[in-house]
C-alpha positions as CSV (number, residue, x, y, z in Angstrom):
1,M,179.4,226.7,215.9
2,D,176.9,224.9,213.6
3,W,177.3,226.8,210.3
4,N,174.0,225.5,209.0
5,H,172.0,226.9,212.0
6,Y,170.4,230.4,211.6
7,R,168.5,232.8,213.8
8,F,166.8,235.7,212.0
9,R,165.0,238.7,213.5
10,S,163.2,241.4,211.5
11,L,161.1,244.4,212.6
12,W,158.5,245.8,210.2
13,T,156.9,249.1,211.1
14,L,153.7,249.4,209.2
15,S,151.0,252.2,208.9
16,A,148.1,249.9,209.4
17,P,146.2,248.7,212.5
18,A,147.6,245.5,214.2
19,P,144.4,243.4,213.5
20,T,144.6,244.2,209.8
21,V,148.3,243.3,209.6
22,Y,147.7,240.1,211.6
23,G,144.9,239.2,209.2
24,A,147.1,239.6,206.2
25,L,149.9,237.6,207.8
26,E,147.7,234.7,208.8
27,R,146.5,234.2,205.2
28,I,149.8,232.6,204.1
29,E,148.3,231.4,200.8
30,E,148.1,235.0,199.8
31,Y,151.8,235.8,200.4
32,P,152.8,235.3,196.8
33,L,150.4,238.2,195.9
34,W,152.5,240.7,197.8
35,W,155.8,239.1,198.7
36,P,157.9,238.5,195.5
37,Q,160.2,235.9,197.0
38,V,157.4,233.7,198.2
39,R,156.9,231.9,194.9
40,E,154.2,229.4,195.9
41,V,152.1,228.3,198.8
42,T,149.9,225.2,198.6
43,R,147.5,224.5,201.4
44,L,147.3,220.9,202.4
45,D,144.6,221.4,205.0
46,D,143.6,224.0,207.6
47,T,146.9,223.9,209.5
48,T,149.5,222.6,207.0
49,G,150.9,223.9,203.7
50,I,153.9,223.8,201.5
51,I,155.9,227.0,200.8
52,T,158.5,227.6,198.1
53,I,160.7,230.7,198.4
54,R,163.5,232.1,196.3
55,S,165.3,235.4,196.8
56,L,168.4,236.7,195.0
57,L,170.4,233.5,194.9
58,P,169.4,230.9,192.2
59,Y,167.9,228.3,194.4
60,D,164.4,227.4,195.7
61,L,163.8,226.4,199.3
62,T,160.7,224.3,199.8
63,S,159.3,223.4,203.3
64,T,156.2,222.1,204.9
65,L,154.6,224.6,207.3
66,R,152.7,223.3,210.3
67,E,150.7,225.7,212.3
68,G,151.9,226.0,215.8
69,R,150.4,228.9,217.8
70,R,147.7,231.2,216.4
71,D,146.6,233.8,218.9
72,R,144.9,236.9,217.5
73,E,144.6,238.3,221.0
74,T,148.4,238.5,221.5
75,G,149.2,238.9,217.8
76,V,151.2,235.7,217.6
77,L,151.4,233.4,214.6
78,E,153.9,230.5,214.8
79,A,154.7,227.7,212.5
80,G,157.0,224.7,212.4
81,L,159.1,224.1,209.2
82,S,160.4,220.9,207.8
83,G,162.1,220.3,204.4
84,D,164.9,222.3,202.9
85,I,164.9,224.3,206.1
86,D,163.8,222.8,209.5
87,G,162.8,224.8,212.5
88,W,160.2,227.4,213.3
89,A,159.1,230.9,212.4
90,R,157.0,233.4,214.4
91,W,155.2,236.7,213.8
92,T,154.2,238.9,216.7
93,V,152.1,241.9,215.7
94,T,151.7,244.7,218.2
95,R,150.0,248.1,218.2
96,L,152.4,251.0,217.6
97,G,151.0,254.5,218.1
98,V,147.4,255.3,217.1
99,H,147.2,253.8,213.6
100,G,150.3,251.7,213.1
101,C,151.8,248.5,214.3
102,L,155.1,246.6,214.6
103,A,155.4,243.1,213.0
104,H,158.3,241.3,214.7
105,Y,159.5,238.3,212.8
106,E,161.7,235.6,214.4
107,Q,163.0,232.5,212.7
108,E,165.3,229.7,213.9
109,V,166.2,227.1,211.3
110,D,168.7,224.6,210.2
111,L,169.6,224.2,206.5
112,R,168.9,220.7,205.1
113,K,169.3,221.4,201.4
114,P,172.5,219.5,200.4
115,L,174.0,222.2,198.3
116,L,173.6,224.9,200.9
117,R,175.0,222.6,203.6
118,L,178.1,222.1,201.4
119,L,178.5,225.8,201.0
120,A,177.8,226.5,204.7
121,V,181.1,228.3,205.6
122,P,181.8,230.4,202.5
123,G,178.1,231.0,201.8
124,R,177.0,232.1,205.3
125,P,177.4,235.9,204.7
126,V,175.7,235.6,201.3
127,F,172.8,233.5,202.8
128,R,172.3,236.1,205.5
129,L,172.2,238.9,202.9
130,N,169.8,236.9,200.8
131,H,167.5,236.6,203.8
132,A,167.7,240.4,204.5
133,V,166.8,241.3,200.9
134,M,163.9,239.0,201.1
135,M,162.6,240.5,204.3
136,R,163.0,244.1,203.0
137,A,161.0,243.2,199.9
138,G,158.3,241.5,202.1
139,R,157.9,244.6,204.2
140,R,157.5,246.8,201.2
141,G,155.2,244.4,199.5
142,L,152.9,244.0,202.6
143,A,152.8,247.8,203.1
144,A,151.8,248.3,199.4
145,H,149.2,245.5,199.7
146,L,147.7,247.0,202.8
147,E,147.4,250.4,201.2
148,A,145.6,248.9,198.2
149,V,143.1,247.1,200.3
């Protein structure tokens, strides 16, 4: 087992139409407005940016995002990551009921930040919890953001 390799899955049920949620998720430069753990996003061009995240643990993770797949019709947004974490992340937004949707988040990454690699074995449960806290806050933040718009 590679202790520095992670697969994450999250499902966000939201009370907003799928196209509205997709629109919010594709505007990554606005994530810091509603997602507290996304500290900064800097666009480099139309398909590339730098993201800095920090959840409960006292460390920042900075990675370059490169747009992969962007398909409004199927609700898919995918990006490659390189930096403190390397791998990919994907949102798939689908209609749920009459007025809601499901935002399915998938991520597969390898830790590259030296300190985190050093703490790979004892830190793994804490790193997973840290990610879960971040995702819960993101869902709450996006739901509140969509209600305010």
